[in-house]
ZADO-1210 file (C-alpha; in nm, 4 decimals, padded with zeros to 6 digits):
<atoms>
<atom x="12.4342" y="00.6504" z="09.5506" code="MET" pos="1"/>
<atom x="12.8028" y="00.6110" z="09.6237" code="HIS" pos="2"/>
<atom x="12.8721" y="00.8567" z="09.3481" code="ARG" pos="3"/>
<atom x="12.6370" y="01.1114" z="09.5055" code="ALA" pos="4"/>
<atom x="12.8032" y="01.0501" z="09.8516" code="LEU" pos="5"/>
<atom x="13.1493" y="01.1244" z="09.6871" code="ARG" pos="6"/>
<atom x="13.0119" y="01.4564" z="09.5388" code="PHE" pos="7"/>
<atom x="12.8793" y="01.5997" z="09.8431" code="VAL" pos="8"/>
<atom x="13.1599" y="01.4835" z="10.0707" code="ALA" pos="9"/>
<atom x="13.4281" y="01.6326" z="09.8520" code="ILE" pos="10"/>
<atom x="13.2385" y="01.9512" z="09.8012" code="PHE" pos="11"/>
<atom x="13.1855" y="01.9943" z="10.1828" code="SER" pos="12"/>
<atom x="13.5449" y="01.9215" z="10.2669" code="LEU" pos="13"/>
<atom x="13.6624" y="02.1838" z="10.0175" code="ALA" pos="14"/>
<atom x="13.4413" y="02.4447" z="10.2192" code="GLY" pos="15"/>
<atom x="13.5752" y="02.3255" z="10.5350" code="VAL" pos="16"/>
<atom x="13.9378" y="02.3587" z="10.4378" code="GLY" pos="17"/>
<atom x="13.8962" y="02.6953" z="10.2877" code="PHE" pos="18"/>
<atom x="13.7117" y="02.8416" z="10.5840" code="LEU" pos="19"/>
<atom x="13.9299" y="02.6851" z="10.8340" code="ALA" pos="20"/>
<atom x="14.2321" y="02.8597" z="10.6874" code="ALA" pos="21"/>
<atom x="14.0821" y="03.1982" z="10.7663" code="ALA" pos="22"/>
<atom x="13.9940" y="03.1223" z="11.1291" code="LYS" pos="23"/>
<atom x="14.2126" y="03.2576" z="11.4114" code="PRO" pos="24"/>
<atom x="14.2716" y="03.0448" z="11.7146" code="GLN" pos="25"/>
<atom x="14.1168" y="03.1886" z="12.0295" code="VAL" pos="26"/>
<atom x="14.1323" y="03.0824" z="12.3788" code="GLU" pos="27"/>
<atom x="13.7771" y="02.9991" z="12.5101" code="GLU" pos="28"/>
<atom x="13.6342" y="02.8807" z="12.8249" code="PRO" pos="29"/>
<atom x="13.4829" y="02.5237" z="12.7969" code="GLY" pos="30"/>
<atom x="13.4452" y="02.3822" z="12.4438" code="LEU" pos="31"/>
<atom x="13.5885" y="02.5995" z="12.1686" code="SER" pos="32"/>
<atom x="13.3379" y="02.7036" z="11.8969" code="GLN" pos="33"/>
<atom x="13.6298" y="02.6593" z="11.6486" code="MET" pos="34"/>
<atom x="13.7975" y="02.3250" z="11.5505" code="ALA" pos="35"/>
<atom x="14.1419" y="02.2647" z="11.6557" code="ASN" pos="36"/>
<atom x="14.4304" y="02.2286" z="11.4159" code="ASP" pos="37"/>
<atom x="14.5965" y="01.8908" z="11.4383" code="ILE" pos="38"/>
<atom x="14.8375" y="01.9261" z="11.1383" code="ALA" pos="39"/>
<atom x="14.9444" y="02.1881" z="10.8779" code="ARG" pos="40"/>
<atom x="15.0955" y="02.0107" z="10.5795" code="PRO" pos="41"/>
<atom x="15.2111" y="02.2514" z="10.3345" code="PHE" pos="42"/>
<atom x="15.0587" y="02.5314" z="10.5383" code="GLY" pos="43"/>
<atom x="14.7091" y="02.3913" z="10.4915" code="MET" pos="44"/>
<atom x="14.5329" y="02.3544" z="10.8293" code="PRO" pos="45"/>
<atom x="14.3771" y="02.0017" z="10.9043" code="ILE" pos="46"/>
<atom x="14.1390" y="02.0203" z="11.1955" code="THR" pos="47"/>
<atom x="14.0015" y="01.7425" z="11.4155" code="ASN" pos="48"/>
<atom x="13.6374" y="01.8056" z="11.2748" code="SER" pos="49"/>
<atom x="13.7942" y="01.7722" z="10.9098" code="MET" pos="50"/>
<atom x="13.9221" y="01.4356" z="11.0039" code="VAL" pos="51"/>
<atom x="13.5983" y="01.3292" z="11.1492" code="ALA" pos="52"/>
<atom x="13.4283" y="01.4446" z="10.8264" code="THR" pos="53"/>
<atom x="13.6717" y="01.2372" z="10.6337" code="TRP" pos="54"/>
<atom x="13.6083" y="00.9276" z="10.8237" code="ILE" pos="55"/>
<atom x="13.2313" y="00.9487" z="10.8170" code="ALA" pos="56"/>
<atom x="13.2568" y="01.0299" z="10.4246" code="ALA" pos="57"/>
<atom x="13.4927" y="00.7357" z="10.3697" code="LEU" pos="58"/>
<atom x="13.2901" y="00.4927" z="10.5688" code="THR" pos="59"/>
<atom x="12.9599" y="00.5801" z="10.3525" code="LEU" pos="60"/>
<atom x="13.1469" y="00.5437" z="10.0322" code="ILE" pos="61"/>
<atom x="13.2990" y="00.2023" z="10.1233" code="VAL" pos="62"/>
<atom x="12.9610" y="00.0859" z="10.2522" code="PHE" pos="63"/>
<atom x="12.7919" y="00.1892" z="09.9381" code="ALA" pos="64"/>
<atom x="13.0541" y="00.0251" z="09.7165" code="ARG" pos="65"/>
<atom x="13.0308" y="-00.2962" z="09.9260" code="VAL" pos="66"/>
<atom x="12.6682" y="-00.3144" z="09.9239" code="ALA" pos="67"/>
<atom x="12.6494" y="-00.2545" z="09.5526" code="THR" pos="68"/>
<atom x="12.9339" y="-00.4670" z="09.4232" code="ARG" pos="69"/>
<atom x="12.7339" y="-00.7849" z="09.3776" code="HIS" pos="70"/>
<atom x="12.3648" y="-00.6985" z="09.3352" code="MET" pos="71"/>
<atom x="12.1300" y="-00.9956" z="09.3553" code="THR" pos="72"/>
<atom x="11.7618" y="-01.0488" z="09.3143" code="GLN" pos="73"/>
<atom x="11.7473" y="-01.1719" z="09.6747" code="VAL" pos="74"/>
<atom x="11.9453" y="-00.9140" z="09.8515" code="PRO" pos="75"/>
<atom x="12.1806" y="-00.9926" z="10.1347" code="GLU" pos="76"/>
<atom x="12.2041" y="-00.7915" z="10.4456" code="ARG" pos="77"/>
<atom x="12.4088" y="-00.4893" z="10.3336" code="ALA" pos="78"/>
<atom x="12.2238" y="-00.4686" z="09.9998" code="GLN" pos="79"/>
<atom x="11.9000" y="-00.5127" z="10.1603" code="ASN" pos="80"/>
<atom x="11.9536" y="-00.2319" z="10.4229" code="PHE" pos="81"/>
<atom x="12.0690" y="00.0083" z="10.1571" code="LEU" pos="82"/>
<atom x="11.7702" y="-00.0670" z="09.9294" code="GLU" pos="83"/>
<atom x="11.5395" y="-00.0213" z="10.2238" code="TRP" pos="84"/>
<atom x="11.7076" y="00.3073" z="10.3220" code="LEU" pos="85"/>
<atom x="11.7090" y="00.4459" z="09.9643" code="VAL" pos="86"/>
<atom x="11.3448" y="00.3138" z="09.8849" code="GLY" pos="87"/>
<atom x="11.2020" y="00.4685" z="10.1978" code="GLY" pos="88"/>
<atom x="11.3709" y="00.7988" z="10.1411" code="LEU" pos="89"/>
<atom x="11.2598" y="00.8118" z="09.7900" code="TYR" pos="90"/>
<atom x="10.8926" y="00.7361" z="09.8772" code="SER" pos="91"/>
<atom x="10.9031" y="00.9891" z="10.1554" code="PHE" pos="92"/>
<atom x="11.0404" y="01.2660" z="09.9548" code="LEU" pos="93"/>
<atom x="10.8160" y="01.1896" z="09.6637" code="GLU" pos="94"/>
<atom x="10.5192" y="01.2376" z="09.8844" code="GLY" pos="95"/>
<atom x="10.6557" y="01.5905" z="09.9676" code="ILE" pos="96"/>
<atom x="10.7808" y="01.7315" z="09.6389" code="ILE" pos="97"/>
<atom x="10.6224" y="01.5120" z="09.3779" code="GLY" pos="98"/>
<atom x="10.7313" y="01.2383" z="09.1418" code="SER" pos="99"/>
<atom x="10.8760" y="01.4788" z="08.8852" code="HIS" pos="100"/>
<atom x="11.0927" y="01.6801" z="09.1085" code="LEU" pos="101"/>
<atom x="11.2139" y="01.3764" z="09.3168" code="VAL" pos="102"/>
<atom x="11.3745" y="01.2246" z="09.0045" code="LYS" pos="103"/>
<atom x="11.5860" y="01.5335" z="08.9595" code="ARG" pos="104"/>
<atom x="11.6879" y="01.6036" z="09.3159" code="THR" pos="105"/>
<atom x="11.6636" y="01.2806" z="09.5045" code="PHE" pos="106"/>
<atom x="12.0394" y="01.2034" z="09.4841" code="TRP" pos="107"/>
<atom x="12.1285" y="01.5209" z="09.6585" code="PHE" pos="108"/>
<atom x="11.8621" y="01.5177" z="09.9315" code="PHE" pos="109"/>
<atom x="11.9040" y="01.1441" z="10.0352" code="ALA" pos="110"/>
<atom x="12.2711" y="01.2038" z="10.0270" code="THR" pos="111"/>
<atom x="12.2501" y="01.5158" z="10.2634" code="LEU" pos="112"/>
<atom x="12.0190" y="01.3100" z="10.4973" code="PHE" pos="113"/>
<atom x="12.2600" y="01.0056" z="10.5193" code="ILE" pos="114"/>
<atom x="12.5778" y="01.2036" z="10.5357" code="PHE" pos="115"/>
<atom x="12.4513" y="01.4623" z="10.8145" code="ILE" pos="116"/>
<atom x="12.3052" y="01.1624" z="11.0025" code="LEU" pos="117"/>
<atom x="12.6117" y="00.9512" z="10.9844" code="SER" pos="118"/>
<atom x="12.8205" y="01.2672" z="11.0851" code="ALA" pos="119"/>
<atom x="12.6048" y="01.3311" z="11.3818" code="ASN" pos="120"/>
<atom x="12.6088" y="00.9827" z="11.5139" code="TRP" pos="121"/>
<atom x="12.9869" y="00.9411" z="11.4503" code="PHE" pos="122"/>
<atom x="13.0384" y="01.2274" z="11.7088" code="GLY" pos="123"/>
<atom x="12.8740" y="01.0170" z="11.9731" code="LEU" pos="124"/>
<atom x="13.1067" y="00.7320" z="11.9336" code="ILE" pos="125"/>
<atom x="13.3325" y="00.6952" z="12.2633" code="PRO" pos="126"/>
<atom x="13.6657" y="00.8586" z="12.2060" code="GLY" pos="127"/>
<atom x="13.5371" y="01.1425" z="11.9845" code="VAL" pos="128"/>
<atom x="13.6152" y="01.4524" z="12.1780" code="GLY" pos="129"/>
<atom x="13.7640" y="01.2545" z="12.4690" code="THR" pos="130"/>
<atom x="14.1030" y="01.1518" z="12.3319" code="ILE" pos="131"/>
<atom x="14.3581" y="01.4092" z="12.2595" code="GLY" pos="132"/>
<atom x="14.6017" y="01.6566" z="12.3903" code="TRP" pos="133"/>
<atom x="14.5406" y="01.8336" z="12.7406" code="GLY" pos="134"/>
<atom x="14.6645" y="01.8779" z="13.0871" code="HIS" pos="135"/>
<atom x="14.6163" y="01.7469" z="13.4407" code="LYS" pos="136"/>
<atom x="14.3767" y="01.9139" z="13.6785" code="THR" pos="137"/>
<atom x="14.2796" y="01.8413" z="14.0431" code="PRO" pos="138"/>
<atom x="13.9696" y="01.6699" z="13.9068" code="ASN" pos="139"/>
<atom x="14.1715" y="01.4593" z="13.6475" code="GLY" pos="140"/>
<atom x="14.2977" y="01.4967" z="13.2986" code="PHE" pos="141"/>
<atom x="14.1212" y="01.7730" z="13.0956" code="LYS" pos="142"/>
<atom x="14.1281" y="01.7363" z="12.7073" code="ILE" pos="143"/>
<atom x="14.2252" y="02.0824" z="12.5493" code="ASP" pos="144"/>
<atom x="14.2682" y="01.9728" z="12.1803" code="GLU" pos="145"/>
<atom x="14.0675" y="01.6493" z="12.0947" code="PRO" pos="146"/>
<atom x="14.2038" y="01.4304" z="11.8152" code="LEU" pos="147"/>
<atom x="13.8443" y="01.3930" z="11.6741" code="LEU" pos="148"/>
<atom x="13.5638" y="01.6352" z="11.7062" code="ARG" pos="149"/>
<atom x="13.1861" y="01.6095" z="11.5793" code="ALA" pos="150"/>
<atom x="13.1826" y="01.7127" z="11.2228" code="ALA" pos="151"/>
<atom x="12.8704" y="01.9321" z="11.2444" code="ASN" pos="152"/>
<atom x="12.9781" y="02.1057" z="11.5547" code="ALA" pos="153"/>
<atom x="13.2007" y="02.2958" z="11.3111" code="ASP" pos="154"/>
<atom x="13.0420" y="02.5857" z="11.1321" code="MET" pos="155"/>
<atom x="13.2612" y="02.5283" z="10.8317" code="ASN" pos="156"/>
<atom x="13.0952" y="02.2149" z="10.7298" code="LEU" pos="157"/>
<atom x="12.7305" y="02.3119" z="10.7928" code="THR" pos="158"/>
<atom x="12.7983" y="02.6370" z="10.5825" code="LEU" pos="159"/>
<atom x="12.9685" y="02.4414" z="10.3176" code="ALA" pos="160"/>
<atom x="12.6702" y="02.2056" z="10.2849" code="MET" pos="161"/>
<atom x="12.4251" y="02.4998" z="10.2956" code="ALA" pos="162"/>
<atom x="12.6053" y="02.6743" z="10.0188" code="LEU" pos="163"/>
<atom x="12.6169" y="02.3516" z="09.8247" code="THR" pos="164"/>
<atom x="12.2381" y="02.3404" z="09.8380" code="PHE" pos="165"/>
<atom x="12.1848" y="02.6871" z="09.7386" code="VAL" pos="166"/>
<atom x="12.4037" y="02.6248" z="09.4165" code="ALA" pos="167"/>
<atom x="12.2016" y="02.3157" z="09.3365" code="CYS" pos="168"/>
<atom x="11.8728" y="02.5118" z="09.4128" code="TRP" pos="169"/>
<atom x="11.9504" y="02.7786" z="09.1788" code="PHE" pos="170"/>
<atom x="12.0356" y="02.5419" z="08.9032" code="VAL" pos="171"/>
<atom x="11.7100" y="02.3351" z="08.9617" code="TRP" pos="172"/>
<atom x="11.4961" y="02.6582" z="08.9594" code="SER" pos="173"/>
<atom x="11.6574" y="02.7808" z="08.6258" code="MET" pos="174"/>
<atom x="11.5889" y="02.4279" z="08.4784" code="GLN" pos="175"/>
<atom x="11.2233" y="02.4044" z="08.5841" code="GLU" pos="176"/>
<atom x="11.0970" y="02.7585" z="08.5488" code="THR" pos="177"/>
<atom x="11.3682" y="02.9399" z="08.3389" code="GLY" pos="178"/>
<atom x="11.4914" y="03.2908" z="08.4187" code="PRO" pos="179"/>
<atom x="11.1690" y="03.4595" z="08.3235" code="ILE" pos="180"/>
<atom x="10.9531" y="03.2288" z="08.5246" code="GLY" pos="181"/>
<atom x="11.1875" y="03.2510" z="08.8180" code="PHE" pos="182"/>
<atom x="11.1605" y="03.6230" z="08.8217" code="LEU" pos="183"/>
<atom x="10.7824" y="03.6059" z="08.7660" code="LYS" pos="184"/>
<atom x="10.7487" y="03.3679" z="09.0592" code="GLY" pos="185"/>
<atom x="10.9323" y="03.6311" z="09.2835" code="LEU" pos="186"/>
<atom x="10.7844" y="03.9666" z="09.1619" code="PHE" pos="187"/>
<atom x="10.4847" y="03.9071" z="08.9329" code="ALA" pos="188"/>
<atom x="10.1340" y="03.9654" z="09.0827" code="PRO" pos="189"/>
<atom x="09.9200" y="03.6610" z="09.1527" code="LYS" pos="190"/>
<atom x="09.5578" y="03.6329" z="09.0587" code="GLY" pos="191"/>
<atom x="09.3306" y="03.8369" z="08.8392" code="GLU" pos="192"/>
<atom x="09.2898" y="04.2123" z="08.9064" code="THR" pos="193"/>
<atom x="09.2109" y="04.5248" z="08.7121" code="SER" pos="194"/>
<atom x="09.2136" y="04.9008" z="08.7552" code="GLY" pos="195"/>
<atom x="09.3627" y="05.0712" z="09.0688" code="LEU" pos="196"/>
<atom x="09.3659" y="04.7272" z="09.2530" code="LEU" pos="197"/>
<atom x="09.5980" y="04.5828" z="08.9961" code="LYS" pos="198"/>
<atom x="09.8530" y="04.8733" z="09.0399" code="VAL" pos="199"/>
<atom x="09.8386" y="04.8286" z="09.4140" code="VAL" pos="200"/>
<atom x="09.8928" y="04.4422" z="09.3819" code="MET" pos="201"/>
<atom x="10.1888" y="04.5029" z="09.1455" code="VAL" pos="202"/>
<atom x="10.3499" y="04.7175" z="09.4050" code="PHE" pos="203"/>
<atom x="10.2644" y="04.4793" z="09.6905" code="VAL" pos="204"/>
<atom x="10.4037" y="04.1797" z="09.5002" code="PHE" pos="205"/>
<atom x="10.7207" y="04.3644" z="09.4133" code="PHE" pos="206"/>
<atom x="10.7928" y="04.4489" z="09.7762" code="VAL" pos="207"/>
<atom x="10.6991" y="04.0881" z="09.8666" code="SER" pos="208"/>
<atom x="10.9490" y="03.9679" z="09.6023" code="GLY" pos="209"/>
<atom x="11.2278" y="04.1910" z="09.7426" code="CYS" pos="210"/>
<atom x="11.1589" y="04.0416" z="10.0986" code="LEU" pos="211"/>
<atom x="11.1728" y="03.7026" z="09.9383" code="GLU" pos="212"/>
<atom x="11.5143" y="03.7752" z="09.7781" code="VAL" pos="213"/>
<atom x="11.6395" y="03.8739" z="10.1391" code="VAL" pos="214"/>
<atom x="11.4792" y="03.5419" z="10.2607" code="SER" pos="215"/>
<atom x="11.6697" y="03.3469" z="09.9953" code="ILE" pos="216"/>
<atom x="12.0071" y="03.5122" z="10.0769" code="LEU" pos="217"/>
<atom x="11.9641" y="03.4203" z="10.4408" code="PHE" pos="218"/>
<atom x="11.8711" y="03.0513" z="10.3746" code="ARG" pos="219"/>
<atom x="12.2457" y="02.9299" z="10.3892" code="PRO" pos="220"/>
<atom x="12.2836" y="03.1124" z="10.7214" code="VAL" pos="221"/>
<atom x="11.9591" y="02.9780" z="10.8863" code="SER" pos="222"/>
<atom x="12.0324" y="02.6001" z="10.7614" code="LEU" pos="223"/>
<atom x="12.3919" y="02.6214" z="10.8789" code="SER" pos="224"/>
<atom x="12.3247" y="02.7769" z="11.2114" code="PHE" pos="225"/>
<atom x="12.0297" y="02.5494" z="11.3008" code="ARG" pos="226"/>
<atom x="12.2474" y="02.2336" z="11.2378" code="LEU" pos="227"/>
<atom x="12.5580" y="02.3755" z="11.3906" code="TYR" pos="228"/>
<atom x="12.3924" y="02.5230" z="11.6988" code="GLY" pos="229"/>
<atom x="12.2060" y="02.1977" z="11.7960" code="ASN" pos="230"/>
<atom x="12.5280" y="01.9757" z="11.7406" code="MET" pos="231"/>
<atom x="12.7573" y="02.2294" z="11.9232" code="PHE" pos="232"/>
<atom x="12.4951" y="02.2581" z="12.2152" code="ALA" pos="233"/>
<atom x="12.4880" y="01.8750" z="12.2375" code="GLY" pos="234"/>
<atom x="12.8681" y="01.8550" z="12.2574" code="GLU" pos="235"/>
<atom x="12.8573" y="02.1124" z="12.5359" code="ASN" pos="236"/>
<atom x="12.5897" y="01.9213" z="12.7274" code="MET" pos="237"/>
<atom x="12.7803" y="01.6032" z="12.7107" code="LEU" pos="238"/>
<atom x="13.0986" y="01.7755" z="12.8246" code="GLU" pos="239"/>
<atom x="12.9114" y="01.9590" z="13.1139" code="THR" pos="240"/>
<atom x="12.7627" y="01.6229" z="13.2371" code="MET" pos="241"/>
<atom x="13.0934" y="01.4490" z="13.2072" code="SER" pos="242"/>
<atom x="13.2654" y="01.7006" z="13.4378" code="ASN" pos="243"/>
<atom x="12.9736" y="01.7533" z="13.6794" code="LEU" pos="244"/>
<atom x="13.0765" y="01.4903" z="13.9046" code="ILE" pos="245"/>
<atom x="13.4069" y="01.3409" z="13.8090" code="PRO" pos="246"/>
<atom x="13.3623" y="00.9999" z="13.9798" code="ARG" pos="247"/>
<atom x="13.0496" y="00.9568" z="13.7647" code="LEU" pos="248"/>
<atom x="13.1767" y="01.0951" z="13.4538" code="SER" pos="249"/>
<atom x="13.1085" y="00.7620" z="13.2799" code="TRP" pos="250"/>
<atom x="12.7496" y="00.7296" z="13.3947" code="LEU" pos="251"/>
<atom x="12.5866" y="01.0748" z="13.3837" code="LEU" pos="252"/>
<atom x="12.6193" y="01.1383" z="13.0058" code="PRO" pos="253"/>
<atom x="12.4589" y="00.8119" z="12.9087" code="ILE" pos="254"/>
<atom x="12.0890" y="00.9339" z="12.9181" code="PRO" pos="255"/>
<atom x="12.2025" y="01.2278" z="12.7158" code="PHE" pos="256"/>
<atom x="12.3568" y="01.0116" z="12.4557" code="TYR" pos="257"/>
<atom x="12.0336" y="00.8582" z="12.3801" code="PHE" pos="258"/>
<atom x="11.8763" y="01.2002" z="12.3561" code="MET" pos="259"/>
<atom x="12.1720" y="01.3208" z="12.1109" code="GLU" pos="260"/>
<atom x="12.0977" y="01.0098" z="11.9034" code="LEU" pos="261"/>
<atom x="11.7467" y="01.1312" z="11.8532" code="LEU" pos="262"/>
<atom x="11.8459" y="01.5025" z="11.7893" code="VAL" pos="263"/>
<atom x="12.0989" y="01.3940" z="11.5423" code="GLY" pos="264"/>
<atom x="11.8377" y="01.2067" z="11.3506" code="PHE" pos="265"/>
<atom x="11.5956" y="01.4962" z="11.3731" code="ILE" pos="266"/>
<atom x="11.8421" y="01.7570" z="11.2640" code="GLN" pos="267"/>
<atom x="11.9411" y="01.5508" z="10.9578" code="ALA" pos="268"/>
<atom x="11.5728" y="01.5139" z="10.8705" code="LEU" pos="269"/>
<atom x="11.5008" y="01.8875" z="10.9209" code="VAL" pos="270"/>
<atom x="11.7914" y="02.0011" z="10.7167" code="PHE" pos="271"/>
<atom x="11.6821" y="01.7805" z="10.4093" code="MET" pos="272"/>
<atom x="11.3206" y="01.8591" z="10.4564" code="LEU" pos="273"/>
<atom x="11.3725" y="02.2438" z="10.4681" code="LEU" pos="274"/>
<atom x="11.6087" y="02.1984" z="10.1516" code="ALA" pos="275"/>
<atom x="11.3355" y="02.0079" z="09.9774" code="ALA" pos="276"/>
<atom x="11.0590" y="02.2467" z="10.0539" code="ILE" pos="277"/>
<atom x="11.2669" y="02.5438" z="09.9463" code="PHE" pos="278"/>
<atom x="11.3253" y="02.3652" z="09.6111" code="THR" pos="279"/>
<atom x="10.9578" y="02.2759" z="09.5780" code="LEU" pos="280"/>
<atom x="10.8433" y="02.6362" z="09.6419" code="LEU" pos="281"/>
<atom x="11.0823" y="02.7814" z="09.3765" code="SER" pos="282"/>
<atom x="11.0342" y="02.4900" z="09.1139" code="CYS" pos="283"/>
<atom x="10.6563" y="02.4908" z="09.1169" code="GLN" pos="284"/>
<atom x="10.5066" y="02.6257" z="08.7848" code="HIS" pos="285"/>
<atom x="10.2029" y="02.8560" z="08.8021" code="GLU" pos="286"/>
<atom x="09.9537" y="02.6118" z="08.6873" code="ASP" pos="287"/>
<atom x="10.0788" y="02.3577" z="08.9617" code="GLN" pos="288"/>
<atom x="10.0322" y="02.6206" z="09.2187" code="THR" pos="289"/>
<atom x="09.6814" y="02.7052" z="09.1246" code="VAL" pos="290"/>
<atom x="09.5883" y="02.3311" z="09.1128" code="VAL" pos="291"/>
<atom x="09.7458" y="02.2808" z="09.4703" code="ALA" pos="292"/>
<atom x="09.5557" y="02.5745" z="09.5945" code="GLU" pos="293"/>
<atom x="09.2408" y="02.4588" z="09.4574" code="SER" pos="294"/>
<atom x="09.2763" y="02.1197" z="09.5985" code="GLU" pos="295"/>
<atom x="09.3526" y="02.2621" z="09.9425" code="THR" pos="296"/>
<atom x="09.0426" y="02.4815" z="09.9239" code="GLY" pos="297"/>
<atom x="08.8335" y="02.1899" z="09.8206" code="ALA" pos="298"/>
</atoms>
C-alpha cells in the first residue's frame, strides 16, 4: 500500500509542477482559481496547493510505513485501522468490478480514494487558507496569498490524477482484451443479425463507437472538473461565511465544515467509483457481458 501511495503522489506532483509553470498570475475578486506561488527555486514555481499535496502524501506514506513496520497476528491500533480500511475497500470494489479485475487494479483505486480523501480533509484543518500574506481592511486582516491551500481546489492536481487514471485504464484494457478486442468492443456490432439489418447495425455501432471515443477523450476533463469544482466551491463557501459577519467569523463556518467533511468523502468515493466503472466497462470480455445481461434479464 505505501508503494502505491508513493507512486500516485509522485505522479500527481509531477503534473502539478508542470501545469503550474504555465499558468499566468491573474488578479481575481474573491478566492483565486489558481494557486499562488510561494517560492521559485531554480525558476520552478512551488505553489501553496503543491505544499499541501506534499504534506498530505507524506503523511500517508509515513502512516503506512509505521502501520506495517511490525506486523503482528493481533494488530495494534495503526495496523488494525489500516487493515480495516484496506479490507473494507477491497470487499467494496470486489462487489463492483469482480474478483479478477480487483486483483489487478485495487492498488490504484484504493490509493486514489485514500489520497483524495486525505487531501480534501487536510484542506479543512484550521490554518489552511487562513494563514499567509495579506493586507489590513476596515473589517480586519484579509489574506491575499495563503501559505497553504486545499490541494484539490487546484485544477492541476485533479487533472494530473485523471490523466494518471486514463494511462492506467488504457494499459489495463490492452492487457484484458488486447488491441483487437478493444476495437471490437468499441465498433463491432453486438448480437446476431443478418441481411440489411446487419448492414444497418454495423453503421449504427460504428457511429456509436465514434461517440464512445469522444466520451473517452473527455473522461479526464469530467473527472478533474467534478472534483475541482466541488472543492473550490467549498473553499469559496467557507470564505464567504467567514467574511459575512466579521465578529462571527469563527462561528458561522462551523456548520459548513461538517458539510465539507461529508462532501470531501463523497467526492473521493465518486472519483474512485467512476474510475472503477470506466475500467469495468472496457475490460469486460464479450462472454462476460452476455452473462451479465442474461442475469439482469432473469
